[in-house]
C-alpha positions in Angstrom: -13.3 1.6 3.6 -13.9 0.6 0.6 -10.8 -1.6 0.6 -12.3 -3.7 3.1 -15.2 -4.1 1.5 -13.4 -5.2 -1.7 -11.8 -7.6 0.4 -14.8 -9.0 2.2 -16.5 -9.4 -0.6 -13.8 -11.5 -2.2 -13.6 -13.6 0.4 -17.6 -14.0 0.8 -18.0 -15.0 -3.0 -14.8 -16.8 -3.6 -15.7 -19.6 -0.9 -18.9 -20.4 -2.6 -18.2 -19.2 -5.8 -17.9 -21.9 -9.3 -14.6 -20.7 -11.1 -16.4 -18.7 -13.9 -18.0 -16.7 -10.9 -14.6 -16.7 -8.6 -12.6 -14.9 -12.1 -15.6 -13.0 -12.7 -15.4 -11.5 -9.1 -11.8 -10.8 -9.1 -11.6 -9.3 -12.8 -14.3 -6.8 -11.7 -12.8 -5.7 -8.3 -9.3 -5.0 -10.3 -11.6 -3.2 -13.2 -13.0 -1.0 -10.3 -9.4 -0.8 -8.4 -8.3 0.7 -11.6 -10.9 3.2 -12.6 -13.9 3.4 -10.1 -14.5 6.4 -8.2 -12.1 5.3 -5.4 -9.2 5.0 -8.2 -8.9 8.7 -8.5 -7.9 9.5 -4.9 -5.3 6.7 -4.6 -1.7 6.8 -5.8 -0.7 4.5 -8.4 1.1 2.8 -5.4 -1.9 2.4 -3.5 -3.9 1.4 -6.2 -1.1 -1.7 -7.1 -1.3 -2.4 -3.7 -5.1 -2.8 -3.4 -5.2 -4.9 -6.8 -2.7 -6.7 -5.4 -4.9 -7.9 -2.5 -7.4 -9.1 -5.3 -5.1 -11.0 -7.0 -4.0 -12.7 -4.0 -7.4 -13.9 -3.2 -7.6 -15.4 -6.7 -4.0 -17.1 -7.6 -2.2 -19.6 -5.4 1.1 -18.3 -5.8 2.7 -21.3 -3.6 1.6 -23.7 -6.1 2.1 -21.4 -8.9 5.9 -21.4 -7.3 6.1 -24.9 -7.2 5.1 -25.5 -10.8 7.4 -23.0 -12.1 10.2 -24.9 -10.9 9.6 -28.6 -11.3 12.2 -30.8 -9.7 14.6 -27.5 -8.7 11.7 -26.7 -5.9 12.8 -30.0 -4.3 16.6 -29.3 -4.6 15.9 -25.4 -2.7 16.2 -25.0 0.9 12.7 -24.0 2.7 13.7 -20.6 3.1 15.0 -20.2 -0.3 11.3 -21.6 -1.5 10.0 -19.0 0.8 12.3 -16.6 -1.3 11.0 -17.8 -4.2 7.3 -17.6 -3.2 7.8 -13.5 -2.4 9.7 -12.8 -5.4 7.5 -15.0 -8.1 4.4 -13.5 -7.0 5.4 -10.1 -7.2 6.9 -11.3 -10.7 3.0 -12.9 -11.5 1.1 -10.1 -10.1 3.2 -7.5 -12.0 2.7 -8.9 -14.7 -1.1 -9.7 -15.0 -1.5 -6.4 -13.5 0.5 -5.1 -16.5 -1.8 -7.3 -18.9 -5.2 -5.9 -17.2 -3.8 -2.4 -17.7 -3.0 -2.7 -21.3 -6.7 -3.9 -21.9 -7.6 -0.2 -20.4 -10.9 -1.5 -18.6 -12.2 -3.3 -21.6 -14.7 -5.4 -20.3 -13.9 -9.4 -20.5 -16.1 -11.8 -21.8 -16.5 -15.4 -20.6 -16.9 -18.1 -23.4 -16.3 -21.3 -21.4 -16.2 -23.6 -18.6 -14.7 -26.8 -18.0 -14.9 -28.4 -14.9 -13.2 -31.9 -14.3 -13.4 -33.0 -10.8 -11.2 -30.4 -8.6 -9.6 -28.9 -11.8 -11.3 -26.5 -13.8 -10.7 -24.0 -16.8 -12.4 -20.9 -17.6 -12.2 -19.1 -20.7 -12.4 -15.4 -21.2 -11.7 -13.0 -24.2 -11.1 -9.4 -24.2 -11.0 -7.0 -27.3 -7.7 -4.5 -26.7 -8.3 -0.6 -27.3 -6.3 -0.8 -30.6 -8.9 -3.9 -31.3 -7.2 -6.9 -31.1 -8.7 -10.0 -29.3 -7.3 -11.4 -26.4 -7.7 -15.1 -25.3 -7.0 -15.6 -21.2 -7.3 -18.7 -19.9 -7.5 -19.5 -16.5 -6.4 -23.0 -15.2 -7.8 -23.4 -11.5 -8.2 -26.4 -9.0 -10.2 -26.5 -5.7 -8.4 -25.5 -2.6 -10.3 -26.3 0.3 -13.6 -23.9 0.5 -12.5 -21.9 -3.2 -11.0 -21.8 -6.4 -7.6 -20.9 -7.2 -5.2 -20.0 -10.0 -2.3 -22.2 -11.0 -2.0 -21.1 -14.1 -3.0 -18.4 -16.8 -2.3 -18.8 -20.6 -2.8 -16.1 -22.6 -3.7 -17.1 -26.1 -2.4 -20.3 -25.8 0.9 -19.7 -24.1 0.9 -20.7 -20.5 2.6 -18.0 -18.1 3.8 -20.5 -15.8 5.1 -22.8 -18.6 7.2 -19.8 -19.6 8.9 -18.8 -16.4 9.7 -22.8 -15.8 11.6 -22.8 -18.9 13.2 -19.5 -18.1 14.0 -20.0 -14.9 15.3 -23.6 -16.1 17.7 -22.1 -18.3 19.5 -19.8 -15.3 19.7 -22.9 -12.8 21.1 -25.1 -15.5 23.9 -22.3 -16.5 24.0 -21.2 -12.9 22.6 -22.2 -9.6 19.1 -21.8 -7.5 20.4 -18.8 -5.8 21.3 -17.5 -9.0 18.2 -17.3 -9.9 17.2 -15.7 -6.7 19.6 -12.9 -7.5 18.1 -12.3 -10.9 14.8 -12.1 -9.3 15.7 -9.6 -6.9 16.5 -7.2 -9.7 
């Protein structure tokens, strides 16, 4: 089963790999899931489900959820937190997948890595099919035996920071329940 091989490869490389290798492996797996030989036999929904599993090995959705809510996180009930993680992880996965699909299978160039203790940043670039260059910086931390992404900067703009600003506006105007309601749509 190709999917099992991909998951085993992701699990195996994520444990010992450094930050850049962790990102490279996941991005290569996403690319081959999108356009490799097996991708032609899968429906769009099946291909997206496979890619979602790969993304889940790269991102720490719980940490991203906490960062995107700031102080509102501690005010939410455990049930609200769990629902938010589920909804937010889908939002992030779809946003990331949408970005990857925009790049049309173009190769990523990894241009730098900075490690500071248990924190790291991996800088990459991709040239879109239209010829413009996009910078992606993966912000990561060491989680047990792997590196996990907690934010992505696209051309210098934080994905988590952008959502945090939007979420705070919704919560300030309404409530946490209102935010969950809007995310369910």
